[in-house]
C-alpha positions as CSV (number, residue, x, y, z in Angstrom):
1,M,122.1,123.2,101.9
2,S,121.0,125.2,104.9
3,A,122.2,124.2,108.4
4,A,120.2,121.5,110.1
5,E,118.5,122.3,113.4
6,G,119.3,118.9,114.9
7,P,121.5,115.9,114.1
8,L,121.1,114.2,110.8
9,V,119.9,110.6,110.4
10,V,119.6,108.3,107.4
11,G,116.6,106.2,106.6
12,V,116.7,103.6,103.8
13,D,114.0,101.7,101.9
14,T,115.4,98.7,100.0
15,S,112.3,97.7,98.1
16,T,111.6,95.2,95.3
17,Q,112.6,97.6,92.5
18,S,115.1,100.0,94.0
19,T,116.9,101.3,97.1
20,K,116.1,104.8,98.3
21,A,118.0,106.8,100.9
22,L,116.9,109.9,102.8
23,V,119.0,112.2,105.0
24,V,116.7,113.8,107.5
25,D,117.0,116.4,110.1
26,A,116.1,114.6,113.4
27,A,114.7,117.7,114.9
28,T,112.3,118.8,112.2
29,G,111.9,115.9,109.8
30,R,113.1,118.0,106.9
31,V,114.6,115.9,104.1
32,V,118.0,117.5,103.4
33,A,119.2,115.0,100.8
34,S,118.0,111.9,98.9
35,G,119.1,109.3,96.4
36,Q,117.8,106.3,94.6
37,A,119.2,103.4,92.6
38,P,117.5,100.5,90.8
39,H,117.6,96.7,91.3
40,T,117.2,93.9,88.8
41,V,114.5,91.3,89.4
42,S,114.5,88.1,87.4
43,S,111.6,87.6,85.1
44,G,111.8,83.8,84.7
45,A,110.0,81.1,86.6
46,G,110.4,82.9,89.9
47,R,111.3,86.3,91.3
48,E,114.9,86.6,92.5
49,S,117.5,89.3,93.0
50,D,121.2,89.1,93.9
51,P,121.5,90.7,97.4
52,R,124.8,92.3,96.4
53,Q,122.8,94.5,94.1
54,W,121.0,96.0,97.1
55,W,124.3,96.9,98.7
56,D,125.6,98.5,95.5
57,A,122.3,100.4,95.1
58,L,122.6,101.6,98.7
59,G,126.1,102.9,98.0
60,E,124.8,104.7,94.8
61,A,121.8,106.2,96.6
62,L,124.0,107.5,99.5
63,S,126.5,108.9,97.0
64,Q,123.7,111.0,95.5
65,C,123.1,112.4,99.0
66,G,126.6,114.0,99.0
67,D,128.2,115.3,102.2
68,A,124.9,115.1,104.2
69,A,125.2,111.3,104.4
70,R,128.7,111.6,105.9
71,E,127.3,113.7,108.8
72,A,124.7,111.2,109.9
73,A,124.6,110.2,113.5
74,A,122.4,107.2,113.1
75,V,121.0,105.0,110.3
76,S,118.2,102.5,109.9
77,I,117.2,100.3,107.0
78,G,113.7,99.3,106.1
79,G,113.1,96.7,103.4
80,Q,110.8,94.4,101.5
81,Q,109.4,91.6,103.7
82,H,109.7,87.8,103.4
83,G,112.6,87.5,101.1
84,L,114.9,84.6,101.7
85,V,118.6,85.5,101.8
86,T,121.0,82.6,102.2
87,L,124.7,83.3,103.1
88,D,127.7,81.1,103.1
89,A,130.5,81.0,105.7
90,Q,132.1,84.1,104.2
91,G,128.9,86.0,104.3
92,E,128.4,85.8,100.5
93,P,125.0,84.9,99.0
94,V,124.8,81.1,98.3
95,R,122.2,81.9,95.5
96,P,120.0,84.9,94.5
97,A,117.4,85.8,97.1
98,L,113.9,84.5,96.7
99,L,111.6,87.5,96.8
100,W,108.3,87.9,98.5
101,N,106.4,87.7,95.2
102,D,108.0,84.4,94.1
103,V,105.1,82.0,94.3
104,R,106.9,78.7,93.5
105,S,106.6,77.6,97.1
106,A,102.8,77.4,97.0
107,P,102.8,73.6,97.3
108,Q,105.1,73.7,100.3
109,A,102.8,76.3,101.9
110,R,99.8,74.0,101.5
111,R,101.8,71.0,102.9
112,L,103.1,72.9,105.9
113,I,99.7,74.1,106.9
114,D,98.4,70.5,106.8
115,E,101.4,69.0,108.6
116,L,101.3,71.4,111.5
117,G,97.7,71.3,112.5
118,G,95.8,73.3,109.9
119,A,95.2,77.0,109.3
120,K,93.7,77.8,112.7
121,A,96.7,76.2,114.5
122,W,99.1,78.3,112.4
123,A,97.2,81.5,113.1
124,E,97.3,80.8,116.8
125,R,100.9,79.9,116.8
126,T,102.5,82.5,114.5
127,G,99.7,85.0,114.0
128,S,99.5,84.1,110.3
129,V,98.6,81.3,107.9
130,P,101.6,81.0,105.6
131,S,101.3,81.6,101.9
132,A,103.8,81.3,99.2
133,S,105.1,84.8,100.1
134,F,106.3,83.7,103.5
135,T,110.0,82.9,104.2
136,V,109.3,79.5,105.8
137,T,107.7,78.2,102.6
138,K,110.6,79.5,100.5
139,W,113.1,77.7,102.7
140,A,111.0,74.5,102.4
141,W,111.0,74.9,98.6
142,L,114.8,75.5,98.6
143,A,115.4,72.4,100.7
144,E,113.5,70.2,98.2
145,Q,114.6,71.8,95.0
146,E,118.3,72.8,95.7
147,P,119.6,70.7,98.6
148,E,123.2,71.4,97.6
149,A,122.5,75.1,98.2
150,V,121.0,74.4,101.6
151,R,124.0,72.4,102.6
152,A,126.2,75.5,102.0
153,V,124.1,77.9,104.0
154,R,125.6,79.3,107.2
155,A,123.2,82.2,107.8
156,V,119.6,83.0,106.8
157,R,118.5,86.6,106.6
158,L,115.7,88.9,105.4
159,P,116.6,91.6,102.9
160,H,116.9,94.4,105.5
161,D,118.9,92.1,107.8
162,Y,121.5,91.6,105.0
163,L,122.2,95.3,104.6
164,T,122.2,95.9,108.3
165,E,124.7,93.1,108.9
166,R,127.0,94.4,106.2
167,L,127.1,97.7,108.1
168,T,127.5,96.3,111.6
169,G,129.0,92.9,111.3
170,E,126.2,91.5,113.5
171,G,123.3,89.3,112.5
172,T,120.2,91.1,113.7
173,T,116.5,91.6,112.8
174,D,113.4,93.1,114.4
175,R,110.1,91.7,115.6
176,G,108.2,93.4,112.7
177,D,110.1,91.6,109.9
178,A,110.6,88.4,111.9
179,S,106.8,88.1,112.2
180,G,106.6,87.7,108.4
181,T,108.8,84.7,108.2
182,G,106.4,82.0,109.5
183,W,108.9,80.7,112.0
184,W,108.5,83.4,114.7
185,A,105.8,82.7,117.3
186,S,103.7,85.8,118.0
187,G,102.5,84.5,121.4
188,T,106.0,84.1,122.8
189,E,107.8,86.5,120.5
190,A,110.5,84.0,119.9
191,Y,111.6,81.6,117.1
192,D,109.4,78.6,117.0
193,E,111.8,75.6,117.3
194,G,109.0,73.1,116.4
195,I,108.4,74.8,113.0
196,L,112.2,75.2,112.4
197,A,112.7,71.5,113.1
198,R,109.9,70.6,110.7
199,V,111.6,72.5,107.8
200,G,115.1,71.5,108.8
201,L,116.4,74.9,109.7
202,D,118.9,75.3,112.6
203,P,117.9,78.3,114.8
204,A,121.6,79.1,115.1
205,L,121.5,80.3,111.4
206,L,118.9,83.0,112.3
207,P,119.6,86.6,113.4
208,R,119.1,87.9,116.9
209,V,115.8,89.8,117.3
210,V,116.5,93.3,118.5
211,R,113.9,94.9,120.8
212,P,112.1,98.1,119.8
213,G,114.3,101.1,120.6
214,E,117.5,99.0,121.0
215,V,120.7,99.7,119.1
216,A,121.4,96.9,116.7
217,G,125.1,97.8,116.4
218,T,127.4,100.4,115.1
219,V,129.0,101.0,111.7
220,R,132.2,99.0,111.4
221,T,135.3,99.8,109.3
222,G,135.8,98.7,105.7
223,H,132.2,99.0,104.6
224,G,132.8,101.5,101.8
225,L,129.8,103.7,102.6
226,P,130.0,107.3,103.7
227,F,129.3,106.6,107.4
228,S,131.8,107.1,110.2
229,K,132.9,104.2,112.3
230,G,130.7,104.0,115.4
231,T,127.6,105.5,113.8
232,L,124.6,104.1,115.5
233,V,122.5,101.5,113.5
234,A,118.9,100.8,114.4
235,A,117.2,97.5,114.0
236,G,115.4,98.5,110.8
237,T,112.1,96.6,110.0
238,G,109.9,95.4,107.1
239,D,108.5,97.9,104.7
240,N,105.0,98.0,105.9
241,A,106.0,98.4,109.6
242,A,108.4,101.1,108.5
243,A,105.7,103.0,106.7
244,A,103.5,102.7,109.8
245,L,106.3,104.3,111.7
246,G,106.7,106.9,109.0
247,L,103.0,107.9,109.4
248,G,103.2,108.0,113.2
249,L,100.3,105.6,113.0
250,R,97.9,105.3,116.0
251,P,95.8,102.2,116.7
252,G,92.7,101.9,114.5
253,V,93.6,104.2,111.7
254,P,93.3,102.4,108.4
255,V,96.0,102.5,105.7
256,M,95.9,101.4,102.1
257,S,99.3,101.3,100.3
258,L,99.3,101.1,96.5
259,G,102.6,100.0,95.1
260,T,104.0,96.9,93.4
261,S,101.8,95.1,95.9
262,G,98.7,96.5,97.5
263,T,98.3,96.3,101.3
264,V,95.7,97.4,103.9
265,Y,96.7,97.5,107.5
266,A,96.3,99.3,110.9
267,V,98.1,99.3,114.2
268,S,96.3,97.2,116.8
269,Q,97.0,96.5,120.5
270,R,95.5,93.1,120.1
271,R,97.5,90.2,118.8
272,P,95.8,89.1,115.6
273,A,95.1,85.4,114.6
274,D,92.9,85.1,111.5
275,P,92.3,81.4,110.7
276,T,91.1,82.3,107.2
277,G,94.6,83.5,106.3
278,T,93.2,86.7,104.8
279,V,94.9,88.9,107.4
280,A,98.5,88.3,108.4
281,G,99.1,88.9,112.1
282,F,102.3,90.8,111.8
283,A,104.0,92.6,114.6
284,D,104.9,96.3,114.2
285,A,108.3,97.8,115.0
286,R,107.2,99.3,118.3
287,G,105.6,96.6,120.5
288,D,102.1,96.6,119.1
289,W,100.7,94.6,116.1
290,L,100.1,95.3,112.5
291,P,97.3,93.1,111.1
292,L,97.7,93.3,107.3
293,A,96.3,92.0,104.1
294,C,98.3,92.0,100.9
295,T,97.6,91.6,97.2
296,L,100.3,90.7,94.7
297,N,98.6,92.6,91.9
298,C,98.3,96.4,92.3
299,T,99.8,99.2,90.3
300,L,102.0,97.0,88.0
301,A,99.0,94.9,87.1
302,V,96.8,97.9,86.3
303,D,99.6,99.6,84.4
304,R,100.0,96.4,82.4
305,V,96.3,96.5,81.4
306,A,96.7,100.1,80.4
307,S,99.7,99.2,78.3
308,L,97.8,96.3,76.6
309,L,95.0,98.7,75.8
310,G,97.4,101.4,74.5
311,L,96.0,103.9,77.1
312,D,97.5,106.3,79.6
313,R,96.9,105.0,83.1
314,E,94.5,107.8,83.9
315,A,92.4,107.3,80.8
316,V,89.5,105.6,82.6
317,E,85.8,105.8,81.6
318,P,82.8,105.1,83.8
319,G,79.7,103.1,83.1
320,T,81.0,99.5,82.6
321,D,79.4,96.2,83.6
322,A,82.6,94.4,82.7
323,T,84.6,92.8,85.5
324,L,88.3,92.3,85.4
325,L,90.1,90.3,88.1
326,P,93.8,91.5,87.5
327,F,95.5,88.4,89.0
328,L,98.4,88.7,86.5
329,D,101.0,87.2,88.8
330,G,98.8,84.8,90.7
331,E,97.3,86.3,93.9
332,R,97.8,86.3,97.6
333,T,94.4,87.8,98.7
334,P,92.5,85.8,97.7
335,N,95.1,83.0,98.1
336,L,95.3,81.8,94.4
337,P,99.1,81.8,93.7
338,H,98.8,80.3,90.2
339,S,95.7,81.9,89.0
340,S,95.6,84.3,86.0
341,G,93.6,87.4,85.1
342,L,90.0,87.0,84.2
343,L,87.7,89.3,82.2
344,Y,83.9,88.8,82.4
345,G,81.0,90.7,80.9
346,L,82.6,92.1,77.8
347,R,80.1,93.6,75.4
348,H,80.2,95.0,71.9
349,D,79.9,98.6,73.2
350,T,82.5,98.2,76.0
351,T,85.3,100.8,75.6
352,A,89.0,100.5,76.4
353,G,88.6,103.1,79.1
354,Q,85.9,101.1,80.8
355,L,88.1,98.0,80.7
356,L,90.8,100.0,82.4
357,Q,88.4,101.2,85.1
358,A,87.4,97.6,85.6
359,A,91.1,96.8,86.3
360,Y,91.2,99.5,88.9
361,D,88.0,98.3,90.5
362,G,89.2,94.7,90.6
363,A,92.4,95.6,92.3
364,V,90.8,97.9,94.9
365,H,88.0,95.3,95.6
366,S,90.5,92.8,96.8
367,L,92.0,95.2,99.3
368,L,88.7,96.6,100.6
369,A,87.3,93.0,101.0
370,A,90.1,92.5,103.6
371,L,89.8,95.9,105.4
372,D,87.0,95.0,107.8
373,L,89.0,92.0,108.9
374,V,92.1,94.2,109.4
375,L,90.3,96.7,111.6
376,D,89.3,96.0,115.2
377,A,85.6,96.0,115.9
378,D,85.8,99.3,117.8
379,A,87.6,101.2,115.0
380,D,85.9,104.3,113.8
381,P,84.2,103.4,110.4
382,S,84.2,107.1,109.4
383,A,87.9,107.7,110.0
384,P,89.8,108.8,106.8
385,L,91.6,106.0,105.0
386,L,95.2,107.0,104.6
387,L,96.2,106.4,101.0
388,I,100.0,106.0,100.4
389,G,102.4,104.5,97.9
390,G,103.1,105.3,94.3
391,G,99.5,104.8,93.2
392,A,98.2,107.3,95.8
393,R,99.3,110.2,93.6
394,G,97.1,109.0,90.7
395,T,93.6,110.5,90.3
396,A,92.2,107.2,89.0
397,W,93.4,105.3,92.0
398,Q,92.2,108.1,94.4
399,Q,88.7,108.2,92.9
400,T,88.3,104.4,92.7
401,V,89.3,104.0,96.4
402,R,87.0,106.8,97.3
403,R,84.0,105.4,95.4
404,L,84.4,101.8,96.5
405,S,85.3,102.5,100.1
406,G,82.7,105.1,100.9
407,R,85.2,106.7,103.3
408,P,87.0,110.0,103.3
409,V,90.5,109.5,101.8
410,Q,93.5,111.3,103.1
411,I,96.7,111.6,101.0
412,P,99.8,112.4,103.1
413,E,102.0,114.8,101.3
414,A,105.2,113.1,102.7
415,R,106.7,110.8,100.2
416,E,109.0,107.7,100.8
417,L,107.3,106.8,104.0
418,V,109.3,103.6,104.4
419,A,112.5,105.5,104.4
420,L,111.0,108.2,106.6
421,G,109.9,105.6,109.1
422,A,113.4,104.1,109.1
423,A,114.7,107.7,109.6
424,A,112.3,108.1,112.6
425,Q,113.6,104.9,114.0
426,A,117.2,106.1,113.7
427,A,116.2,109.5,115.3
428,G,114.6,107.6,118.2
429,L,118.0,106.1,119.0
430,L,119.4,109.6,119.5
431,T,116.5,111.2,121.4
432,G,115.1,108.2,123.3
433,E,111.7,108.8,121.8
434,D,109.3,106.3,120.4
435,A,109.8,106.3,116.6
436,A,106.1,106.8,115.8
437,A,106.1,109.8,118.2
438,V,109.1,111.2,116.2
439,A,107.1,110.9,113.0
440,R,104.1,112.6,114.6
441,R,106.3,115.5,115.6
442,W,107.5,115.7,112.0
443,N,103.8,115.8,111.0
444,T,104.4,113.3,108.2
445,A,100.7,112.3,107.8
446,A,99.5,115.8,106.9
447,G,97.8,116.1,103.6
448,P,94.5,116.8,101.8
449,V,91.4,114.9,102.7
450,L,88.9,114.0,99.9
451,D,85.4,113.9,101.3
452,A,83.4,110.6,101.4
453,V,81.0,109.8,98.6
454,E,78.2,107.3,98.5
455,R,79.7,103.8,98.3
456,D,79.3,102.0,95.0
457,R,78.0,98.7,96.4
458,A,76.6,97.6,93.0
459,T,80.2,97.4,91.6
460,L,81.5,95.7,94.8
461,D,78.7,93.1,94.7
462,R,79.2,92.4,91.0
463,I,82.9,91.7,91.5
464,T,82.2,89.6,94.5
465,G,79.7,87.6,92.5
466,V,82.0,87.0,89.6
467,L,84.8,86.0,91.9
468,S,82.5,83.5,93.6
469,D,81.3,82.1,90.3
470,A,84.8,81.9,88.9
471,A,86.3,80.3,92.0
472,P,86.3,76.7,90.6
473,L,88.2,77.8,87.5
474,L,90.6,79.9,89.5
475,E,91.2,77.1,92.0
476,R,91.8,74.7,89.2
477,D,94.5,77.0,87.9
478,A,96.0,77.1,91.4
479,T,96.2,73.3,91.7
480,S,97.3,72.5,88.2
481,H,100.9,73.5,88.8
């Protein structure tokens, strides 16, 4: 390994499926070492993981980084949003964490919306209308289904908070991840004690919200990781806010992230409050806002369709009139948590490759339908759409987004943007810079731009029509659980 030009920092992405760690030169953004280790997610009635797996995976990922991790002057942890981590008096998990894509709390979400004034009141109060993904609904579900577990809880954390606290010994979070709980008021930027009282959660059990640029703590002794005592620890943030940092995102630039979930978002200087619930009014990690729409079904759903058809994921064929709504795990946008996939328009001459293309079209349609709501009215409609996440490297995903969006599509060459954003946050502690400015200095968004093509409005309109016609069936699925 060649000598670094500046101090080294570590950025971590603890995602649904794995933990990734990058050691980065704070001066240049060069990744000098990396590591990755997997997690196990339950496949039963819900989606759960033991948080201790995340800690073990972090240790394994850092060990793969070798000596470089030991030289780090600062560290920051980004992670999957919304997950409910419950800890006992010894700091051990009371039960496995309920993950963001666990939709069992859909009834509690509907009830909470009704009990606290309806969707518009929630949007004004917290910036978002809670769905089954949000932490507040998971806590309400837990209180009803496992009251004995709730009685043992002495701390409530989000996934990235859990790892940060094991490093520092201090319970902290940041505004970006706090804004996805449903119990943080976006207007006052404080925990909403009225909501907490309604769900029976003592605010003393929640972490302190660290301000942007503030040190969350320092590495304590006895952690078992290759960090020196006293190493600076940044607040960390949720995965989407971390990726926005990793891109050095400026207001109004649209992003589409294609991963386990699909998201569209943009930085805004206006506080969002969408009463339809399509757009979540999240905060970013800097002091601005990150209006975002999320679908549960993205790359995994399309890959599953490819597997069922016995095809490679790139084996798409054009020319289909079939419509496939790939809601294989329920859906968040549109809000149909218990719906299932729907295939319409199958004909004798429909090919397997055309069905696979229909799955891509259905997944991208859901994201693009929300994009106009995410962007401010004064955003440039011709600005390139930044395409990130694992799917962004796939030709079929690229061409589907390009065709259905009608926009130029830019594909940043930098990978692991969540971990890079966390690394930029850590570097900002050392240099005093804004973390997004650090990432821009690192030129992380650089990458090829695919020119715009004529928008395929016929396909978009066809999918919209099928979704509208199928709404009664899908809603019946959603209310029959």
